[in-house]
N, C-alpha and C positions, 0 to 999 in steps of 0.2 A: 296361304290359302290351302284348304284341304283339297285333296284330290277328289274325294266324294264324301257325301254326308249320309249316314245311316241313322235313322231314328231307332234306337235299340229296343223299343217297346215291341217285342216279339217278332222283329224282322230277322230274316236269315239270308245269308248269301253263301252259296256253295259253288265250287268249281266254275268260276266266272272271271271274265275280264271286264273291269269297270273303268270306263274312260273318265276324264276330268269333268267336274261340274255336274255330277250325277247326284240326285237325291233319291234315296230309298226310304219311303215312309213306313209308318208302323204297320205291323202285322203282314208285311209283304214277304214273299219267298221268291228268291232268285236262284235258279239252277237247282241241281241235285248233287248229292255226295258223289265224288269221283268213283267210278267203277266201270266194269266192262259194259260197253254199249251206251255209256253216258257221254253225250257231247257237251262241249264247253259252251256256256251261255255268254253272250257279248252284249253289254249295255253301252251304247254310244254316248258321246259328249252331249251335255245339256239336257239329258233325259230325266224326267221325274217319274219314278215308279210309284204310282198312287197307293194309298192305304188299302191293304187287303189284296193287292195284286199277286198273281202267281205267274211267274215267267218260267216256263218249263226248260229243261236242259236242251241245249242245241239251238236255242233261239238267238237271233241277232236283232236287237232293238236299237233303232237309230232315229232320234228325234228329227234330224235333218231330212229324213225321208218321209216324215209324217207319222212315224210310229209313236205310240204313247207308252 
């Protein structure tokens, strides 16, 4: 079983912690390139990052708390 699934069609993941059973759909952007003042992005278990979503640096997204 893969830890997470990324649809490679223009999706990007930078400086992030991705838990298991996470799906990142096409044209989504998670986090930002590591640098001064850039916080790590965390995507929790069983989360689906929908097509075209932008998850900024420093965000903590957790589907168990109702985040999408």
